[in-house]
N, C-alpha and C positions, 0 to 999 in steps of 0.2 A: 518137446522143443528145448532140449538142453544144449543146443549148439550156440555158443556165444556169438558167432558171426551173424546168425539169423536174428538173435535177440538185439544185437547192436544195429542191424539194418532196419528192423522194425522201429526201434527207438529213434533212429535217424529220420525215417520217414515221418514219424509222429512229430519230431522236432521241426521238420520242414512245414508240416501242416500248421502247427502252432505259430510258427514264425510268419507264415502267410496270413493267418488270421490276425495277428498283431499288426502286420503291415496294412491290411485292409482297414482295420480300425483306426490306425494312425492316419491313413489317407483321408478317411471320412472326417476325422477331427480337424485335419489341416484344411480341408475344403470348407467345412462349416464354421469353424472358429479357430483361425490360425493363432490367436493369442493364447489359447488353451493347450497348444501342442506341447509346450515344455512341461506343463503340469501333468500331462498324460503319460509322461515317462514312468511315473510310479505304477500306473496300471500295466504298462508294457513289462516292467520288471517283475511285477507280481505274477503275471501270466507265465513268463519264462521260468521263474523260480518254482512256481506251482507245478509246472510240467516236470521239472527235474525231481521235485519231491514226490510227485505221483509215480514217476518211473522207479525211484528208489524203493518206495513202499510196495509197489506192484511186483517188483523183482524179488523182494524179500518174501512176499506172500507166496510167490510161486516156488520159492526155494532155490532161486538162481543166484549165481554170483552177480553182484551189482555192477561190476566193473565195465563189462561190455555194453550193457544198456545205457549206463550213465555217459560213457564216452560217445556212444552213438547219438544220444539225445543232445549232448552238448555240441557235437559237431553239426548236427542238423539245425539246431537253433542258431549257432554262430554263423555258419556259412551262408545259410539262406537269409539271415538277418542283414548281413553285409550286402548281399545281392539286392534285397528289397529296399535297403536304404539308398543304394545307388539309383535304383529306379525312381524312388520317391524324390530324391534330390534333382534328378533330371526333369521330372515332371514339374517340380516347384520352380526350377530355373527357367524352364520354358514358359511357365505361367507368368513369372515376374518379368521376363523379357518382353512378352507380348503386352503386358500391362504398361511397361515403360514405353514401348513403341506407340501404344494408343495415346498415352499421355503426351508424348512428344508431338504426335500428329495433331492433337487438339491445340497445343500451344502455337503451332505454326499457322493453323487455320483461324485461330481466335485472335 
């Protein structure tokens, strides 16, 4: 598998997988303890950087040029992270709007 395009594509798909895992963990933290969401950013960054380091060393161990796998991994992490962040923001926005509507309804009835 010395084809850089295939290496980059596999690293891209792995980046999407890692980004999805990070998004799921972030959503769980946001649901269970919203105040801890900001401090969870260190864990998110650790997972992202850890994946890039893993790709670097695996590529070197296989004797590949590291350029294509690292670019694929970075694109997979970045693009999908932006997508998942938009989904998480929409979910959080919908949740806060429904909470505000519930609170407003309670004020009018009370």
